[in-house]
VMD Tcl script that draws the C-alpha trace (Angstrom):
set ca {
  {-27.46 40.77 -95.97}
  {-25.95 37.75 -95.05}
  {-25.72 35.25 -98.23}
  {-26.00 31.30 -96.98}
  {-23.14 29.28 -97.80}
  {-23.88 26.14 -99.64}
  {-21.00 23.71 -100.25}
  {-20.82 22.06 -102.94}
  {-21.22 18.75 -102.11}
  {-24.52 19.69 -100.78}
  {-25.94 21.22 -103.46}
  {-25.14 17.75 -105.33}
  {-26.92 16.08 -102.68}
  {-30.18 18.26 -102.16}
  {-31.02 18.86 -106.16}
  {-28.68 16.22 -107.90}
  {-30.61 16.93 -111.60}
  {-30.01 20.85 -110.84}
  {-26.22 20.60 -110.86}
  {-26.27 18.05 -113.75}
  {-28.19 20.48 -115.66}
  {-25.58 23.22 -114.67}
  {-22.89 21.13 -115.33}
  {-24.20 20.40 -118.90}
  {-25.78 23.60 -119.58}
  {-21.70 24.88 -118.63}
  {-20.52 22.41 -120.93}
  {-22.31 23.15 -124.02}
  {-21.24 26.81 -123.73}
  {-18.19 26.53 -123.30}
  {-17.57 23.60 -125.60}
  {-18.33 26.43 -128.90}
  {-14.95 27.31 -128.71}
  {-13.44 23.79 -129.13}
  {-13.61 22.73 -132.51}
  {-15.73 22.66 -135.44}
  {-18.04 19.70 -134.03}
  {-19.15 21.91 -130.91}
  {-22.16 23.51 -132.44}
  {-23.63 20.09 -132.60}
  {-24.39 20.75 -128.70}
  {-26.70 23.31 -129.68}
  {-28.07 21.20 -132.46}
  {-28.42 18.59 -129.25}
  {-30.36 20.53 -127.27}
  {-32.53 22.40 -129.81}
  {-33.36 18.56 -131.09}
  {-34.43 17.21 -127.62}
  {-36.37 20.31 -126.98}
  {-39.07 20.12 -129.60}
  {-38.48 16.10 -129.80}
  {-39.58 16.08 -125.88}
  {-42.41 18.82 -126.04}
  {-43.91 17.54 -129.09}
  {-43.51 13.50 -128.58}
  {-41.93 13.62 -132.10}
  {-38.49 11.94 -132.39}
  {-35.41 14.22 -131.97}
  {-34.83 12.70 -135.86}
  {-37.29 15.71 -136.72}
  {-34.51 17.78 -136.28}
  {-31.22 15.64 -136.65}
  {-31.75 13.90 -140.07}
  {-31.97 16.80 -142.17}
  {-28.94 18.40 -140.66}
  {-26.86 15.66 -140.99}
  {-27.84 15.48 -144.75}
  {-26.94 18.85 -145.09}
  {-23.50 18.31 -143.76}
  {-22.99 15.74 -145.90}
  {-23.52 12.45 -143.79}
  {-24.08 9.21 -145.58}
  {-27.37 7.81 -144.94}
  {-26.53 5.55 -142.66}
  {-24.35 7.43 -140.08}
  {-27.41 10.22 -140.25}
  {-29.83 7.60 -138.88}
  {-27.21 5.95 -136.58}
  {-26.03 9.12 -135.14}
  {-29.49 9.98 -134.74}
  {-30.22 6.82 -132.93}
  {-27.20 7.53 -130.44}
  {-28.47 11.38 -129.63}
  {-32.00 10.35 -129.02}
  {-30.71 7.82 -126.18}
  {-29.19 10.96 -124.41}
  {-32.13 13.23 -125.07}
  {-35.32 11.15 -125.27}
  {-33.80 9.09 -122.17}
  {-33.74 12.05 -120.54}
  {-36.93 13.44 -121.57}
  {-38.68 9.91 -120.27}
  {-36.87 10.06 -117.19}
  {-38.78 13.78 -116.59}
  {-41.98 13.20 -118.01}
  {-42.43 9.79 -115.65}
  {-40.98 12.15 -112.37}
  {-43.84 14.49 -113.40}
  {-46.55 11.81 -113.74}
  {-45.72 10.64 -110.35}
  {-46.52 13.98 -108.60}
  {-49.29 14.74 -111.20}
  {-51.23 11.58 -111.12}
  {-53.20 12.84 -108.36}
  {-54.80 15.12 -110.29}
  {-55.47 13.78 -113.66}
  {-56.50 10.46 -113.20}
  {-55.90 9.79 -117.04}
  {-51.83 9.03 -115.78}
  {-53.10 5.87 -115.21}
  {-53.11 4.70 -119.05}
  {-49.80 5.17 -119.45}
  {-48.34 1.91 -118.29}
  {-51.09 -0.35 -120.36}
  {-50.48 1.90 -123.44}
  {-46.57 1.30 -123.05}
  {-47.26 -2.72 -122.02}
  {-48.59 -2.82 -125.61}
  {-46.69 -0.20 -127.75}
  {-43.30 -1.00 -126.49}
  {-42.95 -4.57 -127.27}
  {-44.35 -4.11 -130.71}
  {-42.37 -1.31 -131.57}
  {-39.66 -3.37 -130.93}
  {-40.40 -6.23 -133.02}
  {-41.31 -3.84 -135.83}
  {-37.84 -1.99 -135.64}
  {-35.94 -5.66 -135.32}
  {-37.71 -7.09 -138.57}
  {-36.25 -4.25 -140.32}
  {-32.58 -5.27 -139.33}
  {-33.01 -9.12 -139.16}
  {-34.77 -9.42 -142.17}
  {-32.87 -6.52 -144.32}
  {-35.84 -4.67 -145.36}
  {-34.74 -1.62 -147.25}
  {-36.74 1.88 -147.56}
  {-39.03 2.03 -150.40}
  {-36.62 5.17 -151.22}
  {-33.88 7.61 -150.53}
  {-33.59 9.07 -146.51}
  {-34.27 12.52 -147.91}
  {-37.54 11.59 -149.87}
  {-38.64 9.48 -147.52}
  {-37.84 11.36 -144.43}
  {-39.83 14.30 -146.54}
  {-43.34 12.58 -147.77}
  {-43.15 11.38 -143.48}
  {-43.26 14.84 -142.10}
  {-45.55 16.55 -144.77}
  {-48.23 14.13 -144.57}
  {-47.67 13.39 -140.81}
  {-48.23 17.64 -140.41}
  {-50.98 17.63 -142.82}
  {-52.96 14.80 -140.77}
  {-52.17 16.83 -137.71}
  {-53.70 19.93 -138.89}
  {-56.74 18.43 -140.43}
  {-57.16 16.72 -136.49}
  {-57.26 19.93 -135.24}
  {-59.10 21.88 -137.73}
  {-62.05 19.39 -137.46}
  {-61.98 18.62 -133.58}
  {-61.80 22.59 -132.80}
  {-64.68 23.67 -135.93}
  {-66.92 21.01 -133.87}
  {-66.40 22.73 -130.26}
  {-65.29 19.08 -129.18}
  {-63.67 18.87 -125.48}
  {-60.92 16.22 -125.00}
  {-62.52 13.76 -122.29}
  {-60.82 10.63 -121.06}
  {-61.65 7.34 -123.07}
  {-62.50 4.51 -121.08}
  {-59.22 2.77 -119.25}
  {-58.16 -0.24 -121.37}
  {-60.61 0.57 -124.17}
  {-59.98 -3.06 -126.09}
  {-60.11 -1.53 -129.73}
  {-57.34 1.47 -128.61}
  {-54.86 -1.40 -127.44}
  {-55.10 -3.13 -130.47}
  {-54.75 -0.27 -132.97}
  {-51.82 0.52 -130.81}
  {-50.06 -2.44 -130.96}
  {-50.37 -2.15 -135.05}
  {-49.82 1.20 -135.39}
  {-46.76 0.76 -132.66}
  {-45.33 -1.91 -135.35}
  {-45.73 -0.03 -138.31}
  {-43.72 2.83 -136.34}
  {-41.07 0.72 -135.08}
  {-40.52 -0.09 -139.25}
  {-40.41 3.33 -139.98}
  {-38.18 4.67 -137.35}
  {-35.51 1.78 -137.99}
  {-35.48 3.46 -141.57}
  {-36.12 7.44 -140.24}
  {-35.13 6.88 -136.60}
  {-37.92 8.56 -136.01}
  {-41.85 7.28 -136.60}
  {-43.30 5.54 -133.67}
  {-43.41 8.63 -131.31}
  {-45.48 10.97 -133.72}
  {-47.81 8.05 -134.50}
  {-48.46 7.19 -131.23}
  {-49.10 10.45 -130.06}
  {-51.17 11.61 -133.35}
  {-53.58 8.15 -132.69}
  {-53.84 9.47 -128.80}
  {-54.57 13.08 -129.64}
  {-56.83 11.89 -132.45}
  {-58.86 9.88 -129.85}
  {-59.34 12.55 -127.78}
  {-56.78 11.95 -125.10}
  {-55.06 14.59 -123.17}
  {-52.38 15.82 -125.05}
  {-49.64 15.64 -122.50}
  {-50.77 12.02 -121.52}
  {-50.06 11.41 -125.31}
  {-46.64 13.29 -125.50}
  {-45.47 11.69 -122.52}
  {-46.49 8.22 -123.80}
  {-44.43 9.29 -127.25}
  {-41.26 10.30 -125.25}
  {-40.91 7.17 -123.03}
  {-42.18 5.12 -126.16}
  {-39.12 6.53 -128.61}
  {-37.03 6.30 -125.69}
  {-37.23 2.77 -125.37}
  {-37.01 2.16 -129.30}
  {-33.76 4.27 -129.92}
  {-32.07 1.85 -126.92}
  {-33.46 -1.20 -128.92}
  {-31.44 -0.17 -132.08}
  {-28.72 1.30 -130.99}
  {-26.96 -1.56 -130.62}
  {-27.67 -1.94 -134.21}
  {-25.76 0.61 -135.28}
  {-22.74 0.25 -132.90}
  {-21.84 -2.46 -134.06}
  {-22.08 -1.87 -137.71}
  {-19.45 1.12 -136.51}
  {-22.15 4.06 -138.39}
  {-22.38 6.72 -135.43}
  {-20.15 9.82 -136.48}
  {-19.02 9.73 -132.71}
  {-17.34 13.13 -133.08}
  {-21.09 14.59 -133.48}
  {-22.34 12.83 -130.67}
  {-20.12 13.67 -128.13}
  {-21.25 17.19 -128.05}
  {-24.79 16.87 -129.28}
  {-25.81 14.09 -126.86}
  {-24.87 16.38 -123.34}
  {-26.71 19.30 -125.47}
  {-29.46 16.80 -125.93}
  {-29.75 15.98 -122.20}
  {-30.24 19.46 -121.10}
  {-33.35 19.77 -123.89}
  {-34.56 16.92 -122.43}
  {-34.59 18.45 -118.98}
  {-36.22 21.57 -120.32}
  {-38.68 20.32 -122.54}
  {-41.27 18.74 -119.75}
  {-41.34 22.68 -118.35}
  {-42.42 23.84 -121.69}
  {-45.04 21.35 -122.83}
  {-46.94 21.28 -119.26}
  {-46.98 25.32 -119.97}
  {-48.27 25.79 -123.15}
  {-52.19 25.52 -123.66}
  {-53.15 22.37 -125.48}
  {-54.11 24.37 -128.32}
  {-50.83 25.94 -128.83}
  {-49.08 22.47 -128.15}
  {-51.05 20.48 -131.16}
  {-50.31 23.24 -133.37}
  {-46.47 23.29 -132.33}
  {-46.50 19.32 -133.05}
  {-48.16 19.70 -136.18}
  {-46.51 22.85 -137.64}
  {-43.17 21.82 -136.97}
  {-43.31 18.30 -138.89}
  {-45.07 19.98 -141.45}
  {-42.25 22.65 -142.28}
  {-39.37 20.14 -141.90}
  {-41.12 18.25 -144.44}
  {-41.47 20.96 -146.67}
  {-37.90 21.96 -146.42}
  {-36.53 18.43 -147.41}
  {-38.38 19.06 -150.98}
  {-36.80 22.62 -151.56}
}
mol new
graphics top color blue
foreach p $ca { graphics top sphere $p radius 0.5 }
foreach p [lrange $ca 0 end-1] q [lrange $ca 1 end] { graphics top cylinder $p $q radius 0.2 }
display resetview
């Protein structure tokens, strides 16, 4: 049997995403022998995987881990922002690439642009309102994060129960529905404020509303991922300027998050709708309960 030889340069040229994935995977595996911070490569991978599958920000994974490791509240939030700049951005690129291919099969992908056009600016305004006016969170990071996760997870379970109890089918809501756009603007502003406190929030809120309204789950997740990516980029400069990012963790978790972002879309597009919804709700709820213990 003759095996065709493929030069490395041709491999990179023909399939750059595969090469990047292979490189970062090898980096994450071999880095486990480097030093005490190397396991964060796996943490970054897991965080980005769940974030880009469910639409929830990676902080849902990172914040509890950093708190247990003894990082300060400001370091936890800042480092989570920085890691998500890797993972959520990768996930956003992968999702947008999927949209270009899948838009002929699902017409509701046309809603992606108007939703993001409304959500992105208002999320940034909410985020920067906290920074500019030095607004303080209503509770400690651990308490605020726990309440946020439990309440959101519970709301999602109730929504899933009600929809399937009535045997409702997910349908495309009218494109450009003004009430949806107005509500999304308000939700994104509030989500931006919460994201400034927790490094998560806006993606979860928007995905929850879109699912509640009956939009296709993959559309809701894609909107949430792209929105979360733009929001963390809008805020990471603030944390860099304040010197709160824990770069020893970022060095390993960042590349791991890129891998998770690449794999996530394949998982999300292959899970049944009900399982994806339950995964979204269950993950957020369990993390919140753990924080209360």
